[in-house]
RODO-2510 file (C-alpha; in nm, 4 decimals, decimal comma):
residues 242
     n   res          X          Y          Z
     1     m     0,0000     0,0000     0,0000
     2     d     0,1064     0,3552    -0,0615
     3     g    -0,2058     0,5320     0,0662
     4     f    -0,3574     0,6085    -0,2746
     5     v    -0,6410     0,4720    -0,4870
     6     k    -0,5305     0,3611    -0,8353
     7     l    -0,6975     0,3231    -1,1716
     8     f    -0,5412     0,0551    -1,3936
     9     i    -0,5720     0,0326    -1,7721
    10     y    -0,3698    -0,2466    -1,9338
    11     l    -0,2299    -0,1617    -2,2751
    12     n    -0,1800    -0,5215    -2,3913
    13     d    -0,3084    -0,8682    -2,3058
    14     n    -0,0189    -0,9584    -2,0737
    15     l    -0,1824    -0,9115    -1,7370
    16     p    -0,0225    -0,9760    -1,3984
    17     e    -0,1428    -1,2757    -1,2007
    18     y    -0,2676    -1,1975    -0,8512
    19     h    -0,2969    -1,4599    -0,5767
    20     d    -0,4039    -1,4137    -0,2174
    21     s    -0,2203    -1,5614     0,0798
    22     e    -0,4147    -1,8879     0,0402
    23     g    -0,3189    -1,9258    -0,3239
    24     r    -0,6518    -1,8264    -0,4756
    25     q    -0,6170    -1,6388    -0,8033
    26     k    -0,7747    -1,2966    -0,8464
    27     y    -0,8916    -1,2309    -1,2010
    28     w    -0,8364    -0,8585    -1,2114
    29     g    -0,8124    -0,6410    -1,5218
    30     d    -0,8879    -0,2770    -1,5920
    31     g    -1,0413    -0,1122    -1,2887
    32     i    -0,9979     0,0759    -0,9626
    33     g    -0,7870    -0,0698    -0,6837
    34     g    -0,8245     0,0289    -0,3191
    35     h    -0,5871    -0,0469    -0,0307
    36     q    -0,4536    -0,3993     0,0228
    37     t    -0,5348    -0,4257     0,3936
    38     d    -0,6204    -0,7955     0,4313
    39     g    -0,3324    -1,0419     0,4085
    40     d    -0,0539    -1,0779     0,1561
    41     l    -0,0996    -1,0402    -0,2184
    42     v     0,1424    -1,2254    -0,4461
    43     i     0,1872    -1,0614    -0,7870
    44     q     0,3507    -1,2382    -1,0825
    45     t     0,4322    -0,9915    -1,3587
    46     p     0,4993    -1,0768    -1,7258
    47     k     0,8173    -0,9352    -1,8763
    48     n     0,6339    -0,7183    -2,1252
    49     l     0,3724    -0,5795    -1,8885
    50     k     0,2481    -0,2423    -2,0088
    51     l    -0,0142    -0,0378    -1,8310
    52     i    -0,1156     0,3139    -1,7477
    53     f    -0,2450     0,4027    -1,4067
    54     c    -0,3918     0,7114    -1,2512
    55     i    -0,3336     0,7866    -0,8830
    56     f    -0,6019     0,9491    -0,6682
    57     r    -0,5893     1,0822    -0,3184
    58     p    -0,8561     0,8705    -0,1465
    59     f    -1,0730     1,1628    -0,0406
    60     g    -1,0549     1,3045    -0,3938
    61     f    -1,1801     0,9762    -0,5388
    62     y    -1,4566     0,9670    -0,2796
    63     r    -1,5669     1,3168    -0,3812
    64     l    -1,5824     1,2131    -0,7474
    65     f    -1,7851     0,8937    -0,7095
    66     k    -1,9291     0,9004    -0,3549
    67     i    -1,8347     0,5351    -0,2995
    68     p    -1,6923     0,4544     0,0469
    69     i    -1,3252     0,3818    -0,0078
    70     h    -1,3187     0,0853     0,2303
    71     l    -1,5479    -0,0990    -0,0164
    72     l    -1,2614    -0,0900    -0,2701
    73     n    -1,0058    -0,2432    -0,0353
    74     n    -0,8448    -0,5764    -0,1266
    75     k    -0,9905    -0,5808    -0,4774
    76     v    -0,9871    -0,4198    -0,8194
    77     v    -1,3381    -0,3033    -0,9099
    78     p    -1,4166    -0,2950    -1,2865
    79     l    -1,4030     0,0467    -1,4477
    80     e    -1,7640     0,0150    -1,5656
    81     v    -1,8862     0,0418    -1,2051
    82     f    -1,7643     0,4024    -1,1925
    83     l    -1,7820     0,5266    -1,5509
    84     g    -2,0846     0,3322    -1,6735
    85     k    -2,1628     0,3771    -2,0449
    86     r    -1,8657     0,6101    -2,0871
    87     t    -1,6211     0,3243    -2,0269
    88     p    -1,5830     0,1782    -2,3813
    89     e    -1,5254     0,5188    -2,5437
    90     f    -1,2826     0,6258    -2,2704
    91     k    -1,0753     0,3065    -2,2974
    92     e    -1,0771     0,3114    -2,6785
    93     k    -0,9449     0,6678    -2,6873
    94     v    -0,6674     0,5836    -2,4422
    95     l    -0,5655     0,2604    -2,6183
    96     s    -0,5645     0,4176    -2,9653
    97     a    -0,3627     0,7255    -2,8660
    98     p    -0,0364     0,7420    -3,0648
    99     s     0,2046     0,7857    -2,7731
   100     d     0,2380     0,7256    -2,4009
   101     e     0,2381     1,1008    -2,3408
   102     t    -0,0911     1,1358    -2,5262
   103     k    -0,2447     0,8483    -2,3304
   104     i    -0,1464     1,0129    -2,0044
   105     r    -0,2844     1,3475    -2,1160
   106     m    -0,6157     1,1873    -2,2155
   107     v    -0,6539     1,0243    -1,8738
   108     d    -0,5649     1,3507    -1,6992
   109     d    -0,8059     1,5493    -1,9155
   110     f    -1,0902     1,3036    -1,8641
   111     f    -1,0737     1,3030    -1,4852
   112     g    -0,9907     1,6719    -1,4788
   113     s    -1,3210     1,7363    -1,6548
   114     l    -1,5035     1,5341    -1,3873
   115     v    -1,3350     1,7359    -1,1146
   116     r    -1,4360     2,0635    -1,2787
   117     q    -1,7999     1,9526    -1,2686
   118     l    -1,7889     1,9254    -0,8911
   119     h    -1,9110     2,2008    -0,6672
   120     t    -1,6258     2,3201    -0,4476
   121     p    -1,7378     2,2930    -0,0858
   122     y    -1,5340     2,3850     0,2152
   123     r    -1,2577     2,1398     0,3010
   124     s    -1,3833     1,8820     0,5475
   125     a    -1,1885     1,7765     0,8546
   126     v    -1,1139     1,4406     0,6914
   127     e    -0,9723     1,5976     0,3768
   128     f    -0,7594     1,8338     0,5823
   129     a    -0,6362     1,5435     0,7972
   130     q    -0,5544     1,3310     0,4908
   131     d    -0,3561     1,6108     0,3257
   132     l    -0,1702     1,6947     0,6456
   133     m    -0,0689     1,3296     0,6822
   134     l     0,0500     1,3200     0,3208
   135     q     0,2524     1,6380     0,3629
   136     n     0,4199     1,4979     0,6747
   137     n     0,4649     1,1423     0,5463
   138     g     0,2501     1,0010     0,8255
   139     l     0,4527     1,1617     1,1029
   140     v     0,1554     1,3008     1,2925
   141     n    -0,0019     1,2439     1,6316
   142     i    -0,3656     1,1445     1,5765
   143     e    -0,4866     1,2790     1,9102
   144     n    -0,3231     1,6162     1,8436
   145     l    -0,4626     1,6126     1,4917
   146     s    -0,8202     1,5588     1,6096
   147     n    -0,7793     1,8386     1,8625
   148     q    -0,6406     2,0678     1,5930
   149     l    -0,9437     1,9951     1,3743
   150     n    -1,1847     2,0354     1,6661
   151     i    -1,3317     1,6897     1,6054
   152     s    -1,3414     1,3922     1,8377
   153     r    -1,0973     1,1131     1,7636
   154     r    -1,3865     0,8672     1,7361
   155     s    -1,5626     1,0842     1,4790
   156     l    -1,2420     1,1304     1,2799
   157     e    -1,1866     0,7551     1,2734
   158     r    -1,5435     0,6838     1,1609
   159     h    -1,5354     0,9291     0,8703
   160     f    -1,1791     0,8391     0,7766
   161     s    -1,2771     0,4781     0,7091
   162     e    -1,5435     0,5877     0,4613
   163     n    -1,3551     0,8716     0,2921
   164     v    -0,9991     0,7351     0,2979
   165     g    -1,0454     0,3597     0,3437
   166     m    -0,8724     0,2875     0,6741
   167     s    -0,8276     0,4317     1,0212
   168     p    -0,6195     0,7498     1,0515
   169     k    -0,3623     0,5679     1,2647
   170     y    -0,3166     0,2936     1,0053
   171     y    -0,3084     0,5466     0,7205
   172     a    -0,0284     0,7327     0,8977
   173     r     0,1552     0,4023     0,9399
   174     v     0,1238     0,3284     0,5662
   175     l     0,2562     0,6706     0,4693
   176     r     0,5497     0,6515     0,7089
   177     f     0,6557     0,3119     0,5771
   178     n     0,6347     0,4340     0,2186
   179     y     0,8503     0,7308     0,3075
   180     a     1,1129     0,4963     0,4525
   181     f     1,0896     0,2630     0,1528
   182     g     1,1196     0,5530    -0,0914
   183     l     1,4255     0,6925     0,0857
   184     k     1,6044     0,3587     0,0587
   185     r     1,5123     0,3128    -0,3064
   186     a     1,6371     0,6620    -0,3939
   187     n     1,9530     0,6247    -0,1821
   188     p     2,0557     0,2541    -0,1682
   189     a     2,3695     0,3352     0,0300
   190     l     2,1743     0,5175     0,3007
   191     d     2,2146     0,3496     0,6382
   192     w     1,9006     0,1861     0,7782
   193     f     1,9537     0,3516     1,1146
   194     d     1,9444     0,6952     0,9502
   195     i     1,6203     0,6010     0,7765
   196     i     1,4688     0,4702     1,1001
   197     y     1,5585     0,7959     1,2755
   198     d     1,4409     1,0221     0,9912
   199     c     1,1076     0,8403     0,9665
   200     g     1,0304     0,8590     1,3368
   201     y     1,0409     0,4899     1,4242
   202     f     1,0867     0,4145     1,7923
   203     d     1,3630     0,1619     1,7218
   204     q     1,4875    -0,0950     1,4706
   205     t     1,2483    -0,3628     1,5984
   206     h     0,9435    -0,1482     1,5252
   207     f     1,0718    -0,0680     1,1764
   208     i     1,1380    -0,4345     1,0916
   209     k     0,7916    -0,5222     1,2190
   210     d     0,6368    -0,2673     0,9820
   211     f     0,8579    -0,3775     0,6931
   212     r     0,7515    -0,7388     0,7365
   213     h     0,3884    -0,6355     0,7742
   214     f     0,3797    -0,4400     0,4478
   215     t     0,6101    -0,6510     0,2299
   216     g     0,5773    -0,9982     0,3839
   217     e     0,9513    -1,0167     0,4534
   218     p     1,2180    -0,8497     0,6679
   219     p     1,4451    -0,6010     0,4871
   220     v     1,7394    -0,8400     0,4341
   221     a     1,5206    -1,1045     0,2699
   222     f     1,3293    -0,8489     0,0630
   223     y     1,6393    -0,6889    -0,0865
   224     s     1,8015    -1,0241    -0,1654
   225     k     1,5849    -1,0590    -0,4799
   226     p     1,4271    -0,8300    -0,7407
   227     h     1,0753    -0,6929    -0,7020
   228     p     0,9827    -0,5265    -1,0333
   229     i     0,6301    -0,4361    -0,9245
   230     d     0,7315    -0,2382    -0,6160
   231     s     0,7625     0,0841    -0,8156
   232     v     0,3869     0,0654    -0,8813
   233     y     0,2700    -0,0326    -0,5361
   234     v     0,5233     0,0761    -0,2767
   235     g     0,7272     0,3864    -0,2033
   236     r     0,6090     0,7094    -0,3613
   237     g     0,8630     0,9098    -0,5613
   238     l     1,0638     1,1398    -0,3400
   239     k     0,9376     1,4462    -0,5287
   240     n     0,5913     1,3617    -0,3927
   241     l     0,6961     1,2843    -0,0374
   242     k     0,7026     1,6366     0,0961
***
């Protein structure tokens, strides 16, 4: 997880194979993926995988489609559920575009037009909390945050599940891990202890626990083999971390 909702459009027929922790295959194609919060997900990627994906802040996606984000967790929901009759034309335009840059621009323009159709209400406490967590890479105190927003912690947690897809505490944990993961990917020689300190972990044990929780393996085992899909699912680019 990286804390975002993603739209996937595959540009050829070579789809990844998804299996849950019990070995059951998930037949997922074009669609919207929420947060993987329930058990491990094993992804086998073909060598010539080609896809385009659009990343949404969870609250932004909720505003567009008014579907509770937690209902998207642990699955990829077909695009037709959200776009309805517009889906075939949208996909055809993207697939037939002459270049990757044009495909990206078409996706941006399409969802940008949906955003422009929205009324612009005041920013809710949940949206403010989400953005503050993103800006600080999860390094926030939830109790202080609820006090700052003048909302009870219980109320913040209830609305956060619907609008963001998980509890605020767990969302902060996801963002902090991704910050640590992104730092290591951008700076392979960076010492783990520096990363642990910079990312606000209490100690090495807590960091390893989080690493195993989110990747299924401790750091040494994880980095002993290639993981080509991690650039899609884990560790936001450093330009987006601040």
